[in-house]
N, CA, C and O atoms as a DFTB+ gen file, in Angstrom:
464 C
 N C O
     1  1      -8.020       3.596     -18.294
     2  2      -8.349       2.500     -17.403
     3  2      -8.061       1.215     -18.132
     4  3      -8.418       1.068     -19.301
     5  1      -7.421       0.281     -17.460
     6  2      -7.097      -1.010     -18.132
     7  2      -8.391      -1.803     -18.483
     8  3      -9.347      -1.825     -17.708
     9  1      -8.387      -2.431     -19.636
    10  2      -9.556      -3.220     -20.020
    11  2      -9.998      -4.214     -19.007
    12  3     -11.198      -4.442     -18.850
    13  1      -9.024      -4.849     -18.273
    14  2      -9.350      -5.848     -17.275
    15  2     -10.208      -5.238     -16.145
    16  3     -11.112      -5.892     -15.627
    17  1      -9.918      -3.999     -15.776
    18  2     -10.657      -3.338     -14.726
    19  2     -12.055      -2.977     -15.248
    20  3     -13.035      -3.111     -14.516
    21  1     -12.156      -2.529     -16.482
    22  2     -13.486      -2.258     -17.082
    23  2     -14.311      -3.499     -17.124
    24  3     -15.485      -3.463     -16.755
    25  1     -13.744      -4.620     -17.564
    26  2     -14.507      -5.892     -17.604
    27  2     -14.913      -6.329     -16.195
    28  3     -16.035      -6.799     -16.005
    29  1     -14.047      -6.190     -15.225
    30  2     -14.387      -6.552     -13.847
    31  2     -15.541      -5.696     -13.326
    32  3     -16.460      -6.193     -12.676
    33  1     -15.471      -4.418     -13.622
    34  2     -16.551      -3.520     -13.182
    35  2     -17.903      -3.831     -13.836
    36  3     -18.958      -3.810     -13.200
    37  1     -17.813      -4.124     -15.153
    38  2     -19.039      -4.506     -15.889
    39  2     -19.611      -5.798     -15.370
    40  3     -20.826      -5.937     -15.224
    41  1     -18.740      -6.743     -15.092
    42  2     -19.169      -8.028     -14.531
    43  2     -19.897      -7.852     -13.203
    44  3     -20.954      -8.434     -12.961
    45  1     -19.285      -7.019     -12.345
    46  2     -19.914      -6.737     -11.027
    47  2     -21.243      -6.076     -11.214
    48  3     -22.207      -6.420     -10.530
    49  1     -21.326      -5.106     -12.151
    50  2     -22.549      -4.400     -12.392
    51  2     -23.644      -5.368     -12.934
    52  3     -24.811      -5.284     -12.554
    53  1     -23.229      -6.261     -13.809
    54  2     -24.211      -7.221     -14.361
    55  2     -24.734      -8.136     -13.296
    56  3     -25.926      -8.443     -13.297
    57  1     -23.899      -8.593     -12.377
    58  2     -24.387      -9.394     -11.270
    59  2     -25.375      -8.636     -10.399
    60  3     -26.426      -9.155     -10.023
    61  1     -25.007      -7.372     -10.079
    62  2     -25.906      -6.551      -9.300
    63  2     -27.242      -6.352      -9.979
    64  3     -28.301      -6.476      -9.364
    65  1     -27.166      -6.026     -11.321
    66  2     -28.400      -5.769     -12.060
    67  2     -29.298      -6.985     -12.174
    68  3     -30.523      -6.871     -12.139
    69  1     -28.664      -8.181     -12.313
    70  2     -29.487      -9.419     -12.331
    71  2     -30.203      -9.658     -11.008
    72  3     -31.352     -10.098     -10.974
    73  1     -29.494      -9.357      -9.912
    74  2     -30.068      -9.526      -8.581
    75  2     -31.156      -8.468      -8.355
    76  3     -32.252      -8.765      -7.880
    77  1     -30.818      -7.238      -8.707
    78  2     -31.698      -6.118      -8.412
    79  2     -32.957      -6.070      -9.283
    80  3     -34.032      -5.678      -8.828
    81  1     -32.796      -6.484     -10.564
    82  2     -33.892      -6.297     -11.508
    83  2     -34.381      -7.625     -12.060
    84  3     -34.847      -7.699     -13.197
    85  1     -34.269      -8.706     -11.228
    86  2     -34.675     -10.033     -11.693
    87  2     -36.148     -10.113     -12.068
    88  3     -36.544     -11.031     -12.785
    89  1     -36.957      -9.190     -11.611
    90  2     -38.383      -9.191     -11.869
    91  2     -38.762      -8.339     -13.100
    92  3     -39.935      -8.262     -13.466
    93  1     -37.800      -7.728     -13.709
    94  2     -38.053      -6.808     -14.817
    95  2     -37.413      -7.422     -16.119
    96  3     -36.226      -7.237     -16.386
    97  1     -38.241      -8.146     -16.902
    98  2     -37.684      -8.869     -18.067
    99  2     -36.967      -7.961     -19.072
   100  3     -35.932      -8.354     -19.609
   101  1     -37.478      -6.783     -19.335
   102  2     -36.839      -5.917     -20.311
   103  2     -35.428      -5.512     -19.892
   104  3     -34.543      -5.401     -20.740
   105  1     -35.212      -5.296     -18.629
   106  2     -33.921      -4.918     -18.127
   107  2     -32.943      -6.099     -18.288
   108  3     -31.814      -5.931     -18.749
   109  1     -33.404      -7.276     -17.901
   110  2     -32.508      -8.451     -18.033
   111  2     -32.161      -8.753     -19.430
   112  3     -31.035      -9.161     -19.715
   113  1     -33.126      -8.564     -20.359
   114  2     -32.881      -8.850     -21.762
   115  2     -31.802      -7.932     -22.317
   116  3     -30.977      -8.369     -23.120
   117  1     -31.792      -6.681     -21.908
   118  2     -30.820      -5.695     -22.433
   119  2     -29.487      -5.690     -21.741
   120  3     -28.585      -4.968     -22.166
   121  1     -29.320      -6.484     -20.665
   122  2     -28.162      -6.445     -19.869
   123  2     -26.878      -6.886     -20.588
   124  3     -25.829      -6.258     -20.449
   125  1     -26.981      -7.946     -21.336
   126  2     -25.815      -8.511     -22.058
   127  2     -25.358      -7.487     -23.120
   128  3     -24.167      -7.226     -23.287
   129  1     -26.351      -6.919     -23.827
   130  2     -25.983      -5.938     -24.858
   131  2     -25.357      -4.678     -24.256
   132  3     -24.415      -4.111     -24.810
   133  1     -25.912      -4.243     -23.084
   134  2     -25.377      -3.111     -22.396
   135  2     -23.881      -3.340     -22.010
   136  3     -23.032      -2.484     -22.257
   137  1     -23.596      -4.482     -21.418
   138  2     -22.222      -4.797     -21.001
   139  2     -21.302      -4.935     -22.202
   140  3     -20.157      -4.484     -22.165
   141  1     -21.794      -5.556     -23.266
   142  2     -20.994      -5.703     -24.507
   143  2     -20.672      -4.326     -25.093
   144  3     -19.537      -4.097     -25.510
   145  1     -21.630      -3.411     -25.134
   146  2     -21.425      -2.099     -25.672
   147  2     -20.454      -1.274     -24.810
   148  3     -19.621      -0.545     -25.349
   149  1     -20.556      -1.384     -23.465
   150  2     -19.672      -0.623     -22.604
   151  2     -18.221      -1.098     -22.724
   152  3     -17.289      -0.327     -22.498
   153  1     -18.039      -2.377     -23.082
   154  2     -16.697      -2.914     -23.199
   155  2     -16.054      -2.500     -24.523
   156  3     -14.838      -2.624     -24.663
   157  1     -16.817      -2.017     -25.488
   158  2     -16.299      -1.574     -26.788
   159  2     -15.591      -0.216     -26.626
   160  3     -16.194       0.744     -26.147
   161  1     -14.310      -0.140     -27.025
   162  2     -13.578       1.095     -26.862
   163  2     -14.218       2.299     -27.534
   164  3     -14.165       3.406     -26.998
   165  1     -14.839       2.093     -28.732
   166  2     -15.519       3.216     -29.402
   167  2     -16.703       3.711     -28.591
   168  3     -16.989       4.909     -28.612
   169  1     -17.389       2.856     -27.892
   170  2     -18.512       3.245     -27.038
   171  2     -18.018       4.134     -25.900
   172  3     -18.639       5.145     -25.571
   173  1     -16.898       3.744     -25.306
   174  2     -16.329       4.561     -24.231
   175  2     -15.922       5.921     -24.705
   176  3     -16.124       6.916     -24.009
   177  1     -15.333       5.980     -25.922
   178  2     -14.992       7.259     -26.504
   179  2     -16.222       8.143     -26.720
   180  3     -16.180       9.355     -26.508
   181  1     -17.311       7.511     -27.146
   182  2     -18.577       8.250     -27.384
   183  2     -19.142       8.848     -26.092
   184  3     -19.831       9.868     -26.129
   185  1     -18.852       8.218     -24.955
   186  2     -19.387       8.636     -23.688
   187  2     -18.608       9.858     -23.140
   188  3     -19.154      10.656     -22.379
   189  1     -17.334       9.988     -23.536
   190  2     -16.493      11.051     -22.976
   191  2     -17.109      12.455     -23.030
   192  3     -17.016      13.181     -22.041
   193  1     -17.728      12.863     -24.131
   194  2     -18.329      14.201     -24.115
   195  2     -19.406      14.390     -23.017
   196  3     -19.588      15.494     -22.503
   197  1     -20.091      13.327     -22.680
   198  2     -21.071      13.403     -21.553
   199  2     -20.371      13.699     -20.255
   200  3     -20.830      14.519     -19.461
   201  1     -19.245      13.021     -20.037
   202  2     -18.488      13.257     -18.787
   203  2     -18.007      14.683     -18.691
   204  3     -18.029      15.292     -17.622
   205  1     -17.572      15.208     -19.813
   206  2     -17.144      16.635     -19.824
   207  2     -18.280      17.558     -19.499
   208  3     -18.106      18.525     -18.758
   209  1     -19.475      17.269     -20.057
   210  2     -20.621      18.089     -19.732
   211  2     -20.986      18.028     -18.229
   212  3     -21.269      19.033     -17.578
   213  1     -20.957      16.789     -17.734
   214  2     -21.309      16.603     -16.331
   215  2     -20.282      17.279     -15.391
   216  3     -20.673      17.956     -14.441
   217  1     -19.012      17.101     -15.647
   218  2     -18.049      17.660     -14.758
   219  2     -17.945      19.172     -14.920
   220  3     -17.501      19.874     -14.011
   221  1     -18.358      19.668     -16.083
   222  2     -18.339      21.139     -16.305
   223  2     -19.538      21.846     -15.811
   224  3     -19.520      23.072     -15.696
   225  1     -20.613      21.120     -15.502
   226  2     -21.860      21.739     -15.055
   227  2     -21.815      21.885     -13.530
   228  3     -21.559      20.932     -12.793
   229  1     -22.077      23.124     -13.093
   230  2     -22.116      23.378     -11.645
   231  2     -23.374      24.200     -11.378
   232  3     -23.410      25.395     -11.672
   233  1     -24.355      23.592     -10.848
   234  2     -25.644      24.260     -10.598
   235  2     -25.760      24.741      -9.165
   236  3     -26.839      25.170      -8.756
   237  1     -24.703      24.685      -8.398
   238  2     -24.751      25.085      -6.992
   239  2     -25.150      26.600      -6.867
   240  3     -26.024      26.949      -6.073
   241  1     -24.500      27.469      -7.657
   242  2     -24.937      28.894      -7.515
   243  2     -26.395      29.111      -7.796
   244  3     -27.034      29.918      -7.120
   245  1     -26.953      28.416      -8.778
   246  2     -28.352      28.538      -9.084
   247  2     -29.254      27.977      -7.966
   248  3     -30.311      28.542      -7.683
   249  1     -28.855      26.911      -7.356
   250  2     -29.606      26.341      -6.242
   251  2     -29.579      27.276      -5.022
   252  3     -30.569      27.401      -4.301
   253  1     -28.457      27.913      -4.811
   254  2     -28.328      28.855      -3.678
   255  2     -29.248      30.049      -3.831
   256  3     -29.705      30.614      -2.838
   257  1     -29.524      30.435      -5.063
   258  2     -30.374      31.583      -5.324
   259  2     -31.825      31.279      -5.453
   260  3     -32.658      32.184      -5.410
   261  1     -32.160      29.999      -5.614
   262  2     -33.528      29.556      -5.871
   263  2     -34.425      29.779      -4.622
   264  3     -34.104      29.320      -3.526
   265  1     -35.497      30.457      -4.810
   266  2     -36.465      30.743      -3.717
   267  2     -37.699      29.897      -3.803
   268  3     -38.338      29.607      -2.792
   269  1     -38.039      29.498      -5.011
   270  2     -39.209      28.656      -5.234
   271  2     -38.954      27.254      -4.768
   272  3     -37.800      26.886      -4.548
   273  1     -39.982      26.453      -4.609
   274  2     -39.742      25.118      -4.029
   275  2     -38.945      24.200      -4.959
   276  3     -39.231      24.073      -6.150
   277  1     -37.977      23.593      -4.384
   278  2     -37.176      22.535      -5.027
   279  2     -37.449      21.256      -4.257
   280  3     -37.273      21.206      -3.040
   281  1     -37.884      20.211      -4.974
   282  2     -38.188      18.961      -4.334
   283  2     -37.132      17.942      -4.687
   284  3     -36.665      17.902      -5.825
   285  1     -36.767      17.157      -3.780
   286  2     -35.644      16.199      -3.930
   287  2     -36.251      14.799      -3.828
   288  3     -36.845      14.425      -2.817
   289  1     -36.079      14.046      -4.908
   290  2     -36.511      12.635      -4.967
   291  2     -35.270      11.797      -5.224
   292  3     -34.614      11.948      -6.255
   293  1     -34.947      10.906      -4.277
   294  2     -33.700      10.124      -4.418
   295  2     -33.991       8.667      -4.060
   296  3     -34.922       8.334      -3.326
   297  1     -33.123       7.817      -4.635
   298  2     -33.221       6.374      -4.305
   299  2     -32.287       6.024      -3.183
   300  3     -31.141       6.471      -3.153
   301  1     -32.771       5.224      -2.259
   302  2     -31.967       4.848      -1.088
   303  2     -30.764       3.944      -1.450
   304  3     -29.821       3.814      -0.669
   305  1     -30.818       3.314      -2.664
   306  2     -29.767       2.438      -3.088
   307  2     -28.931       3.042      -4.232
   308  3     -28.376       2.318      -5.060
   309  1     -28.855       4.373      -4.258
   310  2     -28.189       5.095      -5.329
   311  2     -26.667       5.153      -5.055
   312  3     -26.215       5.807      -4.115
   313  1     -25.903       4.455      -5.896
   314  2     -24.445       4.424      -5.756
   315  2     -23.759       5.487      -6.582
   316  3     -22.541       5.646      -6.510
   317  1     -24.557       6.239      -7.391
   318  2     -24.018       7.253      -8.255
   319  2     -24.002       8.618      -7.611
   320  3     -22.989       9.318      -7.635
   321  1     -25.124       8.994      -7.037
   322  2     -25.250      10.268      -6.317
   323  2     -25.445       9.955      -4.817
   324  3     -26.472       9.404      -4.420
   325  1     -24.451      10.314      -4.001
   326  2     -24.532      10.026      -2.567
   327  2     -25.625      10.895      -1.911
   328  3     -25.362      12.038      -1.539
   329  1     -26.832      10.360      -1.773
   330  2     -27.964      11.162      -1.317
   331  2     -27.802      11.723       0.082
   332  3     -28.279      12.835       0.305
   333  1     -27.174      11.061       1.052
   334  2     -27.063      11.749       2.376
   335  2     -26.288      13.064       2.270
   336  3     -26.691      14.071       2.851
   337  1     -25.181      13.054       1.531
   338  2     -24.379      14.287       1.321
   339  2     -25.158      15.294       0.550
   340  3     -25.135      16.482       0.871
   341  1     -25.863      14.839      -0.482
   342  2     -26.666      15.736      -1.348
   343  2     -27.745      16.420      -0.496
   344  3     -27.906      17.638      -0.578
   345  1     -28.470      15.672       0.303
   346  2     -29.521      16.281       1.156
   347  2     -28.931      17.235       2.136
   348  3     -29.483      18.311       2.367
   349  1     -27.838      16.876       2.710
   350  2     -27.176      17.745       3.687
   351  2     -26.813      19.104       3.019
   352  3     -27.049      20.186       3.557
   353  1     -26.232      18.966       1.826
   354  2     -25.841      20.197       1.106
   355  2     -27.069      21.075       0.768
   356  3     -27.032      22.292       0.947
   357  1     -28.149      20.446       0.280
   358  2     -29.332      21.202      -0.060
   359  2     -29.943      21.863       1.192
   360  3     -30.380      23.013       1.133
   361  1     -29.972      21.150       2.300
   362  2     -30.511      21.745       3.544
   363  2     -29.723      22.969       3.990
   364  3     -30.298      23.930       4.501
   365  1     -28.402      22.934       3.797
   366  2     -27.577      24.052       4.247
   367  2     -27.556      25.205       3.256
   368  3     -27.396      26.356       3.663
   369  1     -27.711      24.931       1.986
   370  2     -27.431      25.904       0.985
   371  2     -28.565      26.366       0.117
   372  3     -28.414      27.358      -0.595
   373  1     -29.702      25.692       0.141
   374  2     -30.804      25.950      -0.770
   375  2     -32.029      26.448       0.015
   376  3     -32.741      25.655       0.631
   377  1     -32.267      27.762      -0.014
   378  2     -33.419      28.297       0.748
   379  2     -34.756      27.840       0.201
   380  3     -35.760      27.900       0.911
   381  1     -34.799      27.379      -1.061
   382  2     -36.071      26.949      -1.668
   383  2     -36.346      25.438      -1.517
   384  3     -37.271      24.909      -2.132
   385  1     -35.548      24.763      -0.707
   386  2     -35.784      23.332      -0.575
   387  2     -37.126      23.005       0.020
   388  3     -37.450      23.457       1.118
   389  1     -37.907      22.227      -0.689
   390  2     -39.222      21.817      -0.249
   391  2     -39.168      20.420       0.342
   392  3     -38.355      20.140       1.223
   393  1     -40.026      19.556      -0.138
   394  2     -40.096      18.197       0.341
   395  2     -38.942      17.361      -0.136
   396  3     -38.486      17.503      -1.271
   397  1     -38.462      16.478       0.738
   398  2     -37.426      15.540       0.385
   399  2     -38.000      14.132       0.581
   400  3     -38.538      13.809       1.640
   401  1     -37.875      13.306      -0.458
   402  2     -38.378      11.957      -0.386
   403  2     -37.309      10.977      -0.796
   404  3     -36.761      11.048      -1.896
   405  1     -37.019      10.051       0.114
   406  2     -36.028       8.962      -0.179
   407  2     -36.823       7.678      -0.386
   408  3     -37.508       7.217       0.527
   409  1     -36.735       7.107      -1.566
   410  2     -37.406       5.846      -1.842
   411  2     -36.342       4.739      -1.557
   412  3     -35.447       4.507      -2.370
   413  1     -36.459       4.092      -0.429
   414  2     -35.477       3.173       0.059
   415  2     -35.185       2.037      -0.889
   416  3     -34.036       1.604      -0.979
   417  1     -36.179       1.534      -1.601
   418  2     -35.943       0.332      -2.463
   419  2     -35.543       0.692      -3.866
   420  3     -35.434      -0.196      -4.713
   421  1     -35.314       1.994      -4.158
   422  2     -34.983       2.442      -5.519
   423  2     -33.495       2.728      -5.623
   424  3     -32.831       3.020      -4.628
   425  1     -32.977       2.639      -6.855
   426  2     -31.601       3.025      -7.055
   427  2     -31.542       4.357      -7.815
   428  3     -32.474       5.157      -7.733
   429  1     -30.449       4.599      -8.556
   430  2     -30.283       5.900      -9.183
   431  2     -31.434       6.306     -10.119
   432  3     -31.831       7.470     -10.159
   433  1     -31.950       5.347     -10.855
   434  2     -33.084       5.574     -11.736
   435  2     -34.373       5.293     -10.935
   436  3     -35.032       4.270     -11.120
   437  1     -34.701       6.232     -10.048
   438  2     -35.791       6.063      -9.083
   439  2     -37.131       5.687      -9.748
   440  3     -37.801       4.756      -9.301
   441  1     -37.509       6.391     -10.790
   442  2     -38.857       6.188     -11.326
   443  2     -39.006       4.879     -12.039
   444  3     -40.127       4.378     -12.130
   445  1     -37.922       4.272     -12.565
   446  2     -38.074       2.976     -13.204
   447  2     -37.892       1.827     -12.245
   448  3     -38.449       0.750     -12.459
   449  1     -37.121       2.031     -11.189
   450  2     -36.889       0.915     -10.247
   451  2     -37.890       0.846      -9.107
   452  3     -38.011      -0.179      -8.437
   453  1     -38.608       1.945      -8.889
   454  2     -39.677       1.936      -7.800
   455  2     -40.797       2.847      -8.303
   456  3     -41.059       3.878      -7.685
   457  1     -41.464       2.499      -9.404
   458  2     -42.512       3.415      -9.939
   459  2     -43.731       3.498      -9.055
   460  3     -44.460       4.487      -9.135
   461  1     -43.999       2.494      -8.197
   462  2     -45.146       2.559      -7.351
   463  2     -44.920       3.578      -6.245
   464  3     -45.797       3.783      -5.406
């Protein structure tokens, strides 16, 4: 990915985070460091093994076999995991699906962005 595209994405994310988390001082304080670190090529190389783990992990067969209750907690503003498609898949394929809760004002990190 070209560095200019990475910087543009980080800039957009920083603007979103400032708007979204303006009331959380700790998040705002760490934002500049986060963006600086993600722009560092060695940081991006360190992240690659995580991507390989994520793309190599497929828990769908396990979910299809699960009979005990599985509860789904998602943020309504989650841009990482598309919750409407995720919920649809679980409803069709997971016999153990229990309660589903969408926290409309939360993003991907549900518990830190909408702890109440």
